[in-house]
N, C-alpha and C positions, 0 to 999 in steps of 0.2 A: 641257551638257558631253557629249562623246562617251565611251562606256563600252565598253572592249574587254577580253576575258579569254581566256586560254589555260590549259586545265586538263588535267593529265596524271596518269594513274593506271596503275601497272604491278604486276600480280600475277604474271604468267607470264613467267619468265625461262628462256632456253634452257639456261643452264649454271650458274645460281645458285639459291639457296634460293627456293622459291615463297612469295609473300606472299598473305594472304587478305583484306585489308581495303582495299587501295589503290584497287581499282576502285570499291568502294562510296564511299570518300572522294571520289574524283573525280566520280562521278555525283551525289552529294549536294551537293557544293560548286557544281558547274555548274548544277544545278537551282535552287539559291538565287540564284546570280548572274543567271541568265536572268530570274527573277522580279523582280530589281532593275533590269532593263533593260540588262544587259550583253550585247553581241554576243559569244557564247561559243562557242569551239571546244573540243571534248573529244577527247582522244587516250587510248584505252585500249590498253595493251600495245604502244606504238609502238616501232619500230626506231629506231636512231640516225638513219638517213636520214629517217624520218618526222618526227622531232623537229626536225632541222636545217631541213627544208623548211617546216614549220609556223612555226618561229621567224622565218624569213626573211619569209614572207608576213605574219605577225603584225606585225612591225615596220613594214612598209609601211603598215599601217592606222593607225599612231599619228600623230596630228596634235598641234598645240601646245596643244589644250584637252582632252586625253584623260585619263581615269582608266583606268589599265592594271593588270591583275592577272594574274600568272603563278603558278599553283599546281602543285606537284608532290608526289605521294605515291608512294613506291617506295624502291628502294635508293639510297643516297648514300654517299659516302666522301670522305675528304680525303687528299691526297698532297702532301707538301712544302709545306703551307700553302694549297694550292689545293683547292677543293671541286669535286666532280664528281657529276652525277646519272647513273644507270646505265640505259641503254636495254634493252629486252627481249632484244635479240640480242647483247649484249656477251659476248664469249668471250675473257676476259683470262687469259693464262697467265703473263705476267711483268709487273712493275710498269711498265716502259717503254711497254707497250701502252695503258695507261689513257687518256692524253690523246688517243689516236687512235680508241679504241673507245667512249669515254664522252663526255659533254657537260660541258664546263667550266661551272660555275655562273655565271661572269662573263659568259657568252654570254646569260644571261637579263636582263642589265642593259640599260638604254636610255641613249642619249647625249642627256641633257637639258640644254638651254640654261638659264642662270641666270634668264633672263627668261620662260621658258616656264611655262605653267600645268599642265604634265603632272604627274600624280601616279602613281607606279609602285610597285606592291606585288609583292614576290616572297615566296611562302609555301612553305617547304620542310619537308614532313613526311617527312624522309628521313634522320633521324639514327639509323639502326639499326646493328647490329653490322657489322663487316667482312664483306661478303657473299662474299668470295673465300676460296678454300682457304688454309690457313695457310702454304703454301709461298710465297705472294706477299708479299714484305716491303715495308716503307716506307709501309704504309697504316695510318692512325690511326683509332681509333674515333670515331664522331660526325662533326660537321662543324666546320670552322675558322671563326673570325670573318671577316666580310666588311665592307669599307667601303661604306657606302650613299652613292652619289653624290647630288647635289642633287635634291630632289623624290622621293626613293626611301625605301621602308621594306622591309627584309628581315627576315622572321620565320622563326625556326627552332623546330622542335618541342621542342628542348631546348637547354641551354646549351652553349657551345663545348667540343668534345672529349668530350662525354657522349653516351650513347645513350638512345633512348626505350624506353618499356615498352609491351608489347602485352597485351591480354586476349582470349582466345578468344571469350568470351560476348558481346562488344560488336560491333555492326555496323561501327563506325568505329574508327580508331585513337584513343587517349585524347586526343591533342592536337586532332585534327580534330573529334572529338565535342564537345569544350568550345568550340572555335572557332566551330562552326556554331551552337551554342546562344547564344553571345554576339552573333554576326552577326545572328541573327533577333530579337534584343531591340531594340525601337524606341528611338530617341532616345539612342543611345550613340555618342559620337564615336569615330572610327577608333582613335585611340591607346588609348582606354579599353577598346575591344573586346579588344585584345591584353593589356592589363594585367589585365582580368577573367579572360581565358583562362588567364593564368599563375597567378592565384590559384586558379582551379578545378582546374587540373592539379596544382598543389602539394598541394592538399587531397586530391585523388583518389589520389595516389601517395605520400602521407605524406612529401612533400619529396624524393622520389627523382628526379623529373623537373621541370626548371625551364625552361619555354619562354623564348626569348630574341629580342630584336629589335635591329636596328641601323637608325637612322632619321635622315634629314635632311629630313623633311617640313616644310613651312612654309605660311603662309597660313591661311585659315579652316578650321575643323573640317569633316570629311566624315562624313556619316551614311549608312549603307546603308539603314536604314528609319527614317522619321520619321513620327510621328503627325500631323505637319503635313499629310500626305497627306489625312487625314480632313477637316482644316480646309479644304484647297483644294477638295475635293469639295463640302463644305457651302457655301462661298462661291459656287462655280460654280452650284450648284443655286439659290441665292437670287438670283443676278444674271443667269441665263441669258436670261430673257425680255426684260430691258432690253437686253442685249447683242444679241439677235436683232433687236430693233426698229431698232437703229442699223446693224447690219452684214449681217444676213441678209435681212430683209424688203426687198422691192423697191418702187420708185416708178416709176410710168409717167411717164417724163420726156419732155416735148415738145422736140425738137431743131429749131431753126430752121436750115434748110439752103437758103439763097438764097430762092427763091420758094416753096419747099416746107417743110412741117412734117412730121416723122416722129416716131413715138413708140417709145421703147425702155424695156424694164423693166430697171432698174439698181439696185444696192444704194444705200442712203441715203448711205453714205460717198462713192460716186462722184457721186451727185446733187448733193451740196453743192459739190464741185469744179467740176462742169459749170455749176452755177448762178452761181458767182462769175464765171466767164468770160463767161457769157451776160449777166449783169446789167451787167458793165462795158461790154459791147459795145452794149447796148440801153437803158441807163438814161436816155439823152437822146433816145430815138427819138420820132418823131411818128407812126410807122406803128402804127395801133391793133392790128393782128394780132400784130406782134412784141412790142409792149408787153404785150398781154394774155397771150401765151404765157409771158413772163417772170414775170408776176404769178401765172399759173396754176401754174407750176412751183414758185414760191416758196410758194404756199399748200399744195402737196403736201408740201413740206419742213416747213412749219409744222405740218401735220397729223401728220406722223411724229414730230416733236419733242414735239407735244402728247401723243401716245400714250406716248412715252418718259417724259414728265413724270408721266402718270397711273400708269404701271407703277412708276416709281421711288418713288412715294408709298406703294406697298405694301411697300417694302423697309425693314426696321427697321435703319437704319444704326447706331443706338446698340448694338443687340444684336450686330451683326456686329463692331463695334469691340471690344465686350467679349470676344467669342470670340477675337479676335486677341490682346488683352492677356493673356488666360488662357493662350494657347499660346506667348507670347513666350519663355519659358525653353527651349522646344523648337525655336525658329526661329533662323535666322541673321539678322544685321542686314539683309541684302539682302531676305530674305523678308518681314520685318516692314515694311520700307520699301515693298516692292511692294504688299502688301496694303493698307496705309494709303493709299498713293498712289491706288489704284484707287477706294477708297471716297470719299476727299476729292474726287477729280475728278468722280465721279458725282454727289455731293451738289452740287458747284459747278454742273454743267450742269443738274441738275434744278431748281435755284434760278433759273438764267438762263431756262430755258424757261417756268417758272411765272410769272415776273415780266415777261416780254416777250410777253404775250398781246395786245398792242396791234395786232398784225398779223392777228389772227384774223378780223376783219370789215373787209373793204375795200368801197368803194362799188360796185365793178364785179363783186365776187365774194363771195357770201354762203355762210355755213355752212349745212349741211343737218343739222338736229337732229332726232333721233328718240329718243323715250323719254329725253329729257334727255342724250343722248349725241351728240357730234359724229361723224357717220358719213361726211361728205364735203362736197361743195360744190353750191350751186345756181347754175345759169347761166340768165340771162334769154335768151329767144329771139333778141332783136336786140342782144345785148351788144356786138358789134363796131361797131354804129352809134353807140354811146354813147362816142365818142372822148374827150370831155372827162373823163368819170368814170375811164376807163382811165388817161389821162395824169396825172390828179390822184392816183390811187392809186400810180402809179409814182413820182411826185414825192414823195409821202408816205414811201414806202419809202426813197427816196434821202436824204431829210432825216433819217431815223433810222438812218443808216448804222452807227453804233456798236452799236445794239441788233441790227441785222441781222447784223453780223459776229459778235457774241456767239453768235447762234443757229447760223449756218451754219459757223463755224470750229470744228468738233468733231473735227478730225483727232487732236488730243491725246488726247481721251477714247477715240476709236476705236482709236488706236494702243496705248494702255495696255491696253484690254480685249482686243484681238487678242493681244497678248503674253501676257496672263494665260490666256486660253481656249485658245490654241494651244500652250501650253508642254507 
């Protein structure tokens, strides 16, 4: 899923009370989001023009599978039921200027289709006292309730029409301090993060400040940090050598090109596809050279699958499965399914390779064994003169087409492992 964030913090106002924690809030929130993989833009003390421009560019980056977060720490206000965030250059002298010199909080919303997978969070730590001089009327303390459109959660530092509390000794505002603490706690779903933050702020302020949310989020829970990350790293560490054998290690594949034969170094996955095509073209051939090249390529594939089988025997699938079961409470259904699928598929192919060793020794092509380890192939000097042996071997492979296909049709395993390792 794509992750995008726009973080705004304003301490320095040209004509309003100066704040002292909002830049810290923005810097700390943005640092956390970046560590979580969010493409994050940070605006410190931006003007109205800066915010409008960044919002416009930000919305262009939102696609149908985006997790979006807009965070604001600074002065905010409500007027006639509408909420506004105040840019650094706002110089408001009368109430009527507010819509033109400030940013309507509704501009932070996204137009989300009901079938979209977008999840949009707006976090407003802006529920402070009326920042303007008392002569400006029609402005209420705190922020008003907002309707959260489909797929949106709007979080406020305090409840509607109430103002938040500040402490000089803290680096962050009370709300953002506790929000960050909960965001950094692993395995807490998003909604629980805000519920825990509310509990913490209530306790910290003796009930004087009550954080608030409006939400229409749906679908599976979202986690900022999951200890499943450690499980993924563990699984990748255990499976990496088997993965490399099938996807990274190369095979010197002989390609029949008319009257010529050329050799290319290609990944195992590509070799299996080329072999299928080559075998179908030459399985009935009587040309000893072409038939031998088909068999030679096949033995190289068999050798690679043999090495995969040996490597897979070192993997304790039972222990890996136990680790997944232990972490199941911290995983989504999709993650559990993905992990189990890769283990089951690897076990399946390991079994296929181990039980289809019948192709290891062909009459025209022998294994080269050193120290009881299969290291390659032995070729007789006049092998191409032994046409009957070559054709018999090719016919033997053709007769065992089912076992052959089981070995070379490993795209499913490769696809699953690619998806896992490249995620």
